[in-house]
N, C-alpha and C positions, 0 to 999 in steps of 0.2 A: 279148159280150152287152151289151145296152143297159140298164144298171142305174143310171141317174142320174136325179135329179129333173128336170134340163133335158133336153130332147129333143136328141139328137145327130143332126141332120139329115144331115150329111155321111156319117156311119157308116151310117145306114139306107139312104141312096142307094147307098153302096158295096156293101152286102150284097145289095141288090135289083138292083143293076146299072142303076139309074135315072140318067138325065141330067136336067139342068135342062129340057131340051126335053120329055122325058117328063112331068115334073111340070107344066110349062106346058100341055101338051096335055090332061092328065087334069083339071087344075083350071080351065083357062080363064084363068089369070092370065098376063099378058104376060111373055115370057121374061126381059126385063131386070129386072122386079120379082121374079121367082122367084130369079134369081141373087143379087140384093141381099138378099132375105129369108133365103135359105138360108145365105148367107155370114155375115150378121150375127146371124141368129136373132131379129131384130126385125121387128115389123110383119107377122108371118106371120098370114094370115087364120085365124080360128077353125076353119073347115072343113078347111083344109089341116093345121093343128095336130092336129086330131082324126085325120085320115088317118095322119099320121106316128106318132101315139101307138098307133094300132091296128097299124100295121106293126111298130112296136117290140115290142109285146106278142107278135106272131106270131114275130118273129125270136128273141125270148127263149125262147119255147116250143121252137122248133126247136133253138136253141143248147143248151138244157138237155138235150135228147135226145142231142146230140153231145158232151156233157160240156164245153160251153163252147168247143169248137173253132171258131174263126172261119172257118177255111178250109173245113171241111166244111159249115158252115152256109151260107156264101156259095155253095158248089158246089151244095148241095141246091136252093137257089132258082133256080139258072141251068140245071140239067139238065132235059131232058124227062122226064116221069114217066108211065109207062104207066097208072098208077092215076088219073091226072088227065086222061085223054084224050090222052096223048102230047104234052102241052105242058108247059112249065116253070111252076113256081109264080109266077115273075116275070111271065110272060105272062098268067097268070090275074088277077093284080092289075092289070096294064095294061089288060085288057079290062073291068075293073069287076066282077070276080067274087070279090072279097075274102071275102065271107061263105061262099062255097062252099069256098074254101081253108081258112078258119078251121075249118069243120066237119070237113074232111078231117084236118087236123092234130090237132084235139081228139079225134076218134075214134081216130086212129092212136096217139096218146099214151096214151089210156085203155086201149087193147087191149094196149099194151106194159107197163102197170103191173102 
């Protein structure tokens, strides 16, 4: 789970299976800048910080469902899900449909409560 005040960029990328190339393509930030920013945690543009925070909250929600199990959480994001149109949650984020995924997770968690 991502429960620190500082955003753990590398952990979030690991769970979601994102590369610096993915982040560069999604954000429009040059690849070399992304690598430096992610590695150092410095000079990360506000919009990118906001995306990582949103992803961290989503990861935390899924991780709580799996009792904090990092492996199951990572696996859930990488496997195709028939309830999501037979694509993986990771792919949904990559194509810019984060809000759809957030609604799905929120609804699923509320139904399981």
